[in-house]
C-alpha positions in Angstrom: 0.0 0.0 0.0 1.5 3.3 -1.1 1.5 6.2 1.4 0.8 9.7 0.3 3.3 11.9 2.1 0.8 14.8 2.1 -1.8 12.7 3.9 -1.6 12.8 7.7 -4.8 10.9 8.6 -6.1 7.9 6.6 -9.2 5.9 7.6 -10.0 3.0 5.2 -13.2 1.0 5.6 -13.4 1.6 9.3 -16.1 -0.1 11.3 -16.7 0.4 15.0 -19.5 -0.3 17.4 -20.6 -1.9 20.6 -21.9 -5.5 20.4 -23.9 -5.9 17.2 -24.6 -2.3 16.9 -22.3 -0.4 14.5 -21.7 3.3 14.9 -19.4 3.3 11.9 -19.6 1.0 8.9 -17.1 1.6 6.2 -15.8 5.0 7.0 -13.3 6.3 4.5 -11.5 9.6 5.3 -8.3 11.3 4.3 -7.0 14.5 5.9 -4.0 16.2 4.4 -1.2 17.9 6.4 -1.8 21.5 7.2 -5.6 21.4 6.9 -8.2 22.5 9.4 -11.1 20.0 9.2 -14.4 20.4 10.9 -16.4 17.3 11.8 -20.1 17.9 12.2 -23.2 15.7 12.6 -26.2 15.0 14.8 -25.6 14.1 18.5 -24.6 10.5 19.0 -23.4 10.1 15.4 -19.8 9.3 16.5 -17.9 12.6 16.2 -15.9 12.2 19.4 -15.6 8.5 18.7 -13.7 9.5 15.5 -11.2 11.4 17.6 -10.8 8.5 19.9 -10.1 6.1 17.0 -7.4 8.5 15.6 -5.9 8.9 19.1 -5.8 5.1 19.7 -8.1 5.2 22.8 -10.3 2.7 21.0 -9.6 0.2 18.1 -11.6 -0.2 15.0 -13.4 -3.5 14.6 -12.5 -3.5 10.9 -10.5 -1.4 8.5 -7.5 0.6 9.3 -6.7 4.0 10.9 -3.3 5.4 9.9 -1.6 8.5 11.3 1.5 9.8 9.5 1.7 6.4 7.8 1.5 4.4 11.0 -1.3 1.9 11.6 -2.6 3.0 15.0 -4.4 -0.3 15.8 -1.1 -2.2 15.4 1.0 -0.2 17.8 2.1 -1.6 21.2 1.7 0.6 24.3 5.1 2.2 23.9 4.5 3.0 20.2 1.1 4.4 20.9 2.4 6.7 23.7 5.1 7.9 21.4 2.5 8.7 18.7 0.2 10.5 21.2 3.1 12.7 22.3 2.9 14.1 18.7 -0.8 14.9 19.2 -2.6 17.6 21.1 -6.1 17.5 22.5 -8.3 20.3 23.6 -11.3 19.0 25.7 -14.7 20.7 25.8 -14.2 22.2 29.3 -10.5 22.7 29.0 -9.7 20.2 31.8 -7.1 22.5 33.6 -5.5 21.3 36.8 -7.4 23.5 39.3 -4.6 23.5 41.9 -2.0 24.6 39.5 -1.4 28.2 38.2 -1.8 29.0 34.5 2.0 28.9 34.2 2.2 25.5 35.8 -0.6 24.1 33.8 1.2 25.0 30.6 4.6 23.8 32.0 3.1 20.4 32.9 3.7 18.7 29.5 7.4 19.9 29.5 8.0 18.6 33.0 6.3 15.3 32.4 7.8 14.5 28.9 11.1 16.3 28.7 14.4 16.8 30.7 14.5 20.5 29.9 15.9 22.8 32.6 13.4 25.1 34.3 14.9 28.2 32.7 14.1 26.8 29.2 10.7 25.6 30.4 9.9 29.1 31.6 10.8 30.6 28.2 8.7 28.1 26.3 5.7 28.5 28.6 5.8 32.3 28.3 6.0 32.0 24.5 3.0 29.7 24.4 1.0 32.0 26.7 2.0 34.9 24.5 0.6 33.0 21.5 -2.8 32.8 23.1 -2.6 36.3 24.5 -2.4 35.3 28.2 1.3 35.9 29.2 0.0 38.5 31.7 -2.1 35.8 33.4 0.8 33.4 34.1 0.4 33.5 37.9 -3.4 33.4 37.9 -5.3 30.3 39.2 -7.9 28.6 36.9 -10.7 29.5 39.3 -10.0 33.2 38.5 -10.3 32.7 34.7 -13.3 33.3 32.5 -14.5 30.5 30.3 -12.9 31.9 27.3 -9.6 32.5 29.1 -9.6 29.0 30.5 -10.1 27.5 27.0 -7.1 29.6 25.7 -4.9 28.4 28.6 -5.9 24.8 27.8 -5.0 25.5 24.1 -1.6 26.8 25.1 -1.0 23.6 27.2 -2.2 21.4 24.3 0.3 22.9 21.8 3.2 22.9 24.4 5.0 20.1 22.7 4.4 21.4 19.1 2.1 18.5 18.0 1.8 17.6 14.4 -2.0 17.0 15.0 -4.4 19.0 17.1 -7.8 17.5 18.0 -10.6 19.7 19.4 -13.7 18.3 21.0 -16.4 21.0 21.0 -14.0 23.9 21.6 -16.7 26.6 21.2 -19.3 25.2 23.7 -20.4 27.7 26.4 -18.4 30.6 25.1 -19.8 34.1 24.5 -19.6 35.5 20.9 -16.4 37.4 21.5 -14.5 34.5 23.1 -15.9 32.1 20.5 -14.6 34.1 17.7 -11.3 34.6 19.5 -10.8 30.8 20.0 -11.8 30.1 16.4 -9.3 32.4 15.0 -6.6 31.2 17.4 -7.2 27.6 16.1 -6.7 28.7 12.5 -3.7 31.0 13.3 -1.9 28.4 15.5 -2.5 25.6 12.9 -0.9 27.7 10.2 1.9 29.2 12.3 3.1 25.9 13.7 2.5 23.8 10.6 -0.1 21.6 12.3 -3.1 19.7 11.1 -6.4 20.3 13.1 -9.6 18.3 13.5 -12.5 20.1 15.1 -15.5 18.3 16.4 -18.2 20.9 16.7 -21.9 21.8 16.6 -21.0 25.4 15.8 -21.3 25.4 12.0 -21.1 29.1 11.5 -17.7 29.4 13.2 -16.4 26.2 11.5 -17.2 27.6 8.1 -15.1 30.7 8.8 -11.9 28.7 9.7 -12.1 25.3 8.1 -10.6 24.1 4.8 -13.1 21.2 4.7 -16.2 20.1 6.5 -17.0 16.4 7.2 -20.6 15.5 7.8 -21.1 12.2 9.6 -24.4 10.4 9.1 -25.7 6.9 8.3 -22.6 5.3 9.9 -20.3 6.9 7.4 -18.9 10.1 5.9 -22.1 11.4 4.4 -20.5 14.5 2.9 -17.0 15.9 2.5 -17.0 19.5 1.2 -15.3 22.9 1.4 -17.2 25.6 3.3 -18.3 27.2 -0.1 -19.6 23.8 -1.3 -21.5 23.2 1.9 -23.2 26.6 1.8 -24.5 25.9 -1.7 -25.3 22.2 -1.3 -28.6 21.0 -2.6 -28.7 17.5 -0.9 -31.9 17.6 1.3 -30.1 16.2 4.4 -27.1 18.5 4.1 -29.5 21.4 3.5 -31.5 20.6 6.6 -28.4 20.4 8.7 -26.9 23.6 7.4 -30.1 25.5 7.7 -31.2 24.0 11.0 -34.6 23.4 9.3 -37.6 21.9 11.1 -38.8 20.0 8.1 -36.6 17.6 6.1 -35.2 14.0 6.0 -34.7 14.0 9.8 -38.3 14.1 11.1 -39.5 16.0 14.2 -41.9 13.2 15.1 -40.7 9.7 16.0 -42.6 6.9 14.2 -46.0 6.3 16.0 -49.6 5.3 15.3 -52.0 8.0 14.3 -52.7 10.2 17.4 -56.5 9.5 17.3 -55.9 5.7 17.2 -53.3 5.9 20.0 -55.7 8.0 22.2 -58.6 5.6 21.5 -56.5 2.6 22.4 -55.5 4.2 25.7 -59.1 5.1 26.5 -60.3 1.6 25.7 -57.7 0.1 28.1 -58.9 2.3 30.9 -62.4 0.7 30.6 
């Protein structure tokens, strides 16, 4: 199998599920180096599961998941940990260590994974905090931060080791419009400045269309659509259109399948007598 050096993520025929229920069935996806890719879809469709497959937290039942040409499912623990050190993850709530200052939160990956002297760690931490605009908050505790600031500190920590791949799980949730726009533009700027590749799982379609190179729509246990933001805005597929417009009517029904209301009410009345 030939490996395209420009492709960082390669999913080929991936199936995953629990028991006999498949969440994914034949997922094919390729993400090129340097891209920002947004992953969208209905709740429960498997967006976060996709990140977990790429990060090796779970293993596909069938097919292959390759990162930088390496088959994730075939790695032993040592190899998997080595690969994960080249990945960064920003969780939905930031997951900062509440008993550590902003500085020490960002310093944590250096202290845990390198033998760098504290003087160099200090320089690197301040540079990363400067990148997210929070060098002046280095001594602040997480409890003193706003939601947007906490998310930016978490981003500084996630990029501490200059990962080749950044994965974001709902990075815009709970943010006010100013913080949301700030985080979105930081994701794009950091991706380009550090030569990273970014995957963003999100429900915020508007912000995603502003910063993403491609948008992946998951549905029906597969990649239902893979489009540029411009293509998504002008798509005519009924399901894609309903998702983009947030339409009430469309292929995804409001009502769950049920007997006619009058029939159901009549049956219930009959059972009471």
